[in-house]
C-alpha positions in Angstrom: -115.6 -27.8 12.5 -118.9 -28.5 10.5 -118.9 -31.2 7.9 -121.8 -31.7 5.5 -122.6 -35.4 5.1 -122.2 -37.0 1.7 -125.5 -37.9 -0.1 -124.2 -41.3 -1.1 -125.0 -44.3 1.1 -121.4 -45.6 1.0 -118.6 -43.0 0.8 -116.4 -43.4 -2.3 -112.7 -43.9 -1.9 -111.0 -40.7 -0.9 -114.1 -39.0 0.3 -115.0 -38.2 3.8 -117.1 -40.5 5.9 -120.9 -40.0 5.8 -120.7 -38.5 9.3 -118.2 -36.7 11.5 -114.7 -35.5 10.7 -112.2 -37.0 8.2 -110.4 -40.0 9.4 -107.0 -38.0 9.5 -108.6 -35.4 11.7 -109.9 -38.0 14.1 -106.6 -39.7 14.2 -104.8 -36.4 14.9 -107.2 -35.6 17.6 -106.2 -38.8 19.4 -102.5 -37.7 19.2 -103.4 -34.3 20.5 -104.8 -35.5 23.8 -101.3 -36.2 25.1 -99.7 -33.4 27.2 -97.1 -32.9 29.9 -99.6 -34.1 32.4 -101.1 -36.9 30.3 -98.1 -38.9 28.9 -99.7 -42.3 29.2 -103.4 -42.9 28.7 -105.8 -45.7 28.5 -108.1 -46.4 25.5 -111.1 -45.0 27.4 -109.2 -41.9 28.5 -108.0 -41.2 25.0 -111.5 -41.7 23.6 -113.0 -39.4 26.2 -110.5 -36.6 25.7 -110.8 -36.8 22.0 -114.6 -36.8 22.2 -115.2 -40.0 20.1 -116.8 -43.4 20.7 -114.4 -46.0 22.2 -114.8 -48.5 19.2 -113.8 -45.7 16.8 -110.9 -44.7 19.0 -109.8 -48.3 19.1 -109.7 -48.7 15.4 -107.7 -45.6 14.9 -105.3 -46.3 17.7 -104.6 -49.7 16.2 -103.5 -48.0 13.0 -101.4 -45.4 14.8 -99.7 -48.2 16.8 -99.0 -50.2 13.6 -97.4 -47.1 12.0 -95.4 -46.1 15.1 -97.1 -43.0 16.1 -98.3 -44.7 19.4 -96.8 -47.4 21.5 -98.7 -49.7 23.9 -97.2 -50.2 27.3 -97.4 -53.6 29.2 -100.2 -52.2 31.4 -102.4 -51.4 28.4 -101.8 -47.7 28.4 -100.6 -45.8 25.2 -97.8 -43.3 24.9 -96.5 -41.3 22.0 -94.3 -43.4 19.7 -90.7 -42.7 18.7 -91.6 -42.5 15.0 -93.3 -39.2 15.6 -90.0 -37.9 16.9 -88.3 -39.1 13.8 -90.7 -37.2 11.6 -90.6 -34.1 13.8 -86.8 -34.0 13.6 -87.1 -33.3 9.9 -88.7 -29.9 10.5 -86.4 -27.2 9.1 -87.6 -24.6 11.6 -86.9 -27.0 14.4 -84.0 -29.4 13.7 -82.4 -27.3 11.1 -82.1 -24.2 13.3 -81.2 -26.4 16.3 -78.4 -28.3 14.4 -76.7 -24.9 13.5 -77.3 -23.4 17.0 -76.2 -26.5 19.1 -72.4 -25.7 19.2 -73.2 -22.2 20.5 -75.7 -23.4 22.9 -73.1 -25.9 24.3 -70.6 -23.0 24.7 -73.0 -20.9 26.5 -74.0 -23.8 28.7 -70.4 -24.4 29.7 -70.3 -20.8 31.1 -73.7 -20.8 32.9 -74.0 -24.5 33.9 -77.8 -24.0 34.4 -80.2 -23.9 31.4 -79.8 -22.9 27.8 -82.9 -22.8 25.6 -83.8 -22.5 22.0 -87.4 -21.8 20.9 -89.3 -21.1 17.7 -92.8 -19.6 17.2 -95.7 -21.7 16.3 -98.9 -19.7 15.9 -99.5 -17.9 19.2 -96.9 -19.8 21.3 -93.2 -20.5 21.6 -92.1 -24.1 21.1 -89.0 -25.2 22.9 -86.8 -27.2 20.5 -83.7 -27.6 22.7 -82.8 -27.3 26.3 -79.3 -28.0 27.8 -79.4 -28.4 31.5 -77.0 -29.5 34.2 -78.2 -32.0 36.8 -77.9 -29.5 39.5 -79.7 -26.7 37.6 -82.7 -25.0 39.2 -86.1 -26.1 38.3 -87.8 -24.7 35.2 -91.3 -24.9 33.7 -90.7 -26.0 30.2 -89.4 -29.1 28.5 -88.2 -29.8 24.9 -91.3 -30.0 22.8 -93.2 -28.0 25.4 -95.1 -24.7 24.6 -94.7 -21.4 26.3 -96.7 -18.2 26.2 -95.4 -15.2 24.2 -96.1 -12.3 26.6 -94.8 -13.7 29.8 -91.6 -15.5 28.9 -88.3 -14.2 27.7 -88.2 -16.3 24.5 -91.8 -15.4 23.9 -91.2 -11.7 24.1 -88.3 -11.9 21.6 -90.4 -13.9 19.1 -93.3 -11.5 19.6 -91.1 -8.5 19.1 -90.0 -9.9 15.8 -93.5 -10.7 14.6 -95.5 -8.5 12.1 -97.5 -5.7 13.5 -100.9 -7.3 12.7 -99.9 -10.4 14.7 -98.6 -8.3 17.6 -101.8 -6.4 17.8 -103.9 -9.6 17.8 -101.9 -10.9 20.7 -102.0 -7.7 22.6 -105.8 -7.4 22.3 -106.1 -10.9 24.1 -106.1 -11.2 27.9 -102.7 -12.0 29.6 -101.9 -15.7 29.9 -101.8 -15.6 33.8 -98.4 -17.4 33.8 -97.7 -18.8 37.3 -94.9 -17.0 39.1 -94.8 -14.1 36.5 -96.7 -10.8 37.2 -99.1 -9.8 34.4 -97.9 -6.9 32.3 -100.5 -4.4 31.2 -100.7 -3.8 27.5 -98.8 -0.6 27.7 -95.9 -2.2 29.5 -95.8 -5.0 26.9 -95.6 -2.5 24.1 -92.7 -0.7 25.8 -91.1 -4.0 26.5 -91.3 -5.1 22.8 -89.9 -1.8 21.7 -86.9 -2.3 24.1 -86.4 -5.8 22.8 -86.2 -4.6 19.3 -83.8 -1.8 20.3 -81.4 -3.8 22.5 -81.9 -7.4 21.3 -82.5 -8.5 24.9 -85.7 -9.6 26.7 -85.7 -10.5 30.4 -88.3 -12.1 32.7 -88.1 -12.9 36.4 -90.4 -15.6 37.8 -91.0 -17.1 41.2 -92.5 -20.5 40.2 -91.5 -23.2 39.9 -88.3 -21.7 41.3 -87.0 -18.1 41.5 -85.2 -17.6 38.2 -84.2 -14.9 35.7 -84.5 -15.6 31.9 -82.5 -13.6 29.4 -83.3 -14.1 25.7 -82.0 -12.7 22.4 -83.3 -13.2 18.7 -81.8 -15.5 16.0 -82.1 -14.0 12.6 -82.0 -15.7 9.2 -80.5 -14.4 6.0 -83.5 -12.3 5.2 -83.4 -10.6 8.6 -86.4 -12.4 10.0 -86.4 -13.6 13.6 -86.5 -17.4 13.2 -85.7 -18.4 16.9 -85.0 -17.1 20.4 -82.0 -18.1 22.4 -82.1 -17.9 26.2 -80.4 -18.7 29.4 -82.2 -19.4 32.7 -80.3 -19.0 36.0 -81.2 -18.7 39.7 -82.3 -15.0 40.3 -79.5 -13.2 42.0 -76.8 -15.7 41.0 -75.4 -13.6 38.1 -76.2 -10.0 37.3 -78.4 -9.6 34.1 -75.9 -7.1 32.7 -73.3 -9.8 32.7 -75.7 -12.4 31.2 -77.1 -10.2 28.4 -73.8 -9.8 26.4 -73.2 -13.5 26.5 -76.7 -14.4 25.2 -76.6 -11.7 22.6 -73.3 -12.8 21.3 -74.3 -16.5 21.1 -77.5 -15.4 19.2 -75.5 -13.3 16.8 -73.1 -16.1 16.1 -76.0 -18.4 15.3 -77.5 -15.7 13.1 -74.3 -15.3 11.2 -74.2 -19.1 10.5 -77.7 -18.8 9.2 -76.5 -16.2 6.6 -77.6 -13.1 8.5 -75.8 -9.8 8.2 -76.8 -6.9 10.5 -77.2 -4.5 7.6 -79.8 -6.6 5.8 -82.9 -4.9 7.4 -83.8 -3.3 10.6 -87.4 -4.3 10.2 -87.3 -7.8 11.5 -90.2 -10.4 11.3 -90.5 -13.9 12.7 -91.2 -17.0 10.7 -94.2 -19.0 12.1 -96.4 -21.8 11.1 -100.0 -20.5 11.0 
């Protein structure tokens, strides 16, 4: 992002600083440095990952801590604050769908006793907004709040299949994500898979890492017939035949869709809702 500096020596209230990004962008860049592998960071680490001077980072971090977006541990490192979770829970595409879907996820979980997932699309990735797992369930790659690729996960394929044609073409033109444990699908195979997903309402992916699993997913529709989420179960590969799993997942997804006001006759031309 290129920002033209203001001509005034002292920036007026409400205007950008003379140099660099707006303060809100710099604050958000500090929050963005956290990830699955970087859950607790020192000041110097946050400044380095965000690409800003340590004194600037310190001032912004202090404000983020005061607001509750960050919390400071006893050892001096920083972690994401609970208040961010409170704000995120207000998202209608996240918490709203999750709230309606949760009873059906719980019913499906009682049958499978492994993993039941719910995901929505955000730009070019799927975001996991719920996961129910038993303590003995097989290991899986994604956590609640984590992001997953569209082309190489079952929930991702469901969300991609429901996206508009222009978005699909943009994704298909990009190189595969090289998802560990999942063989890359050539473009032609992805196109056939997306067609099958739209026809059957089911996507299936087998993966060998972090454990050998099979994922079966189905779309959740809103009242306008758009795909707003993907519901999935993940079980050890070979434990249950996919032809047994598919009807259960599809039935649960349809039940959630009905509670969102969807009727099958609304429109066969489905589209996903996405931010961005």
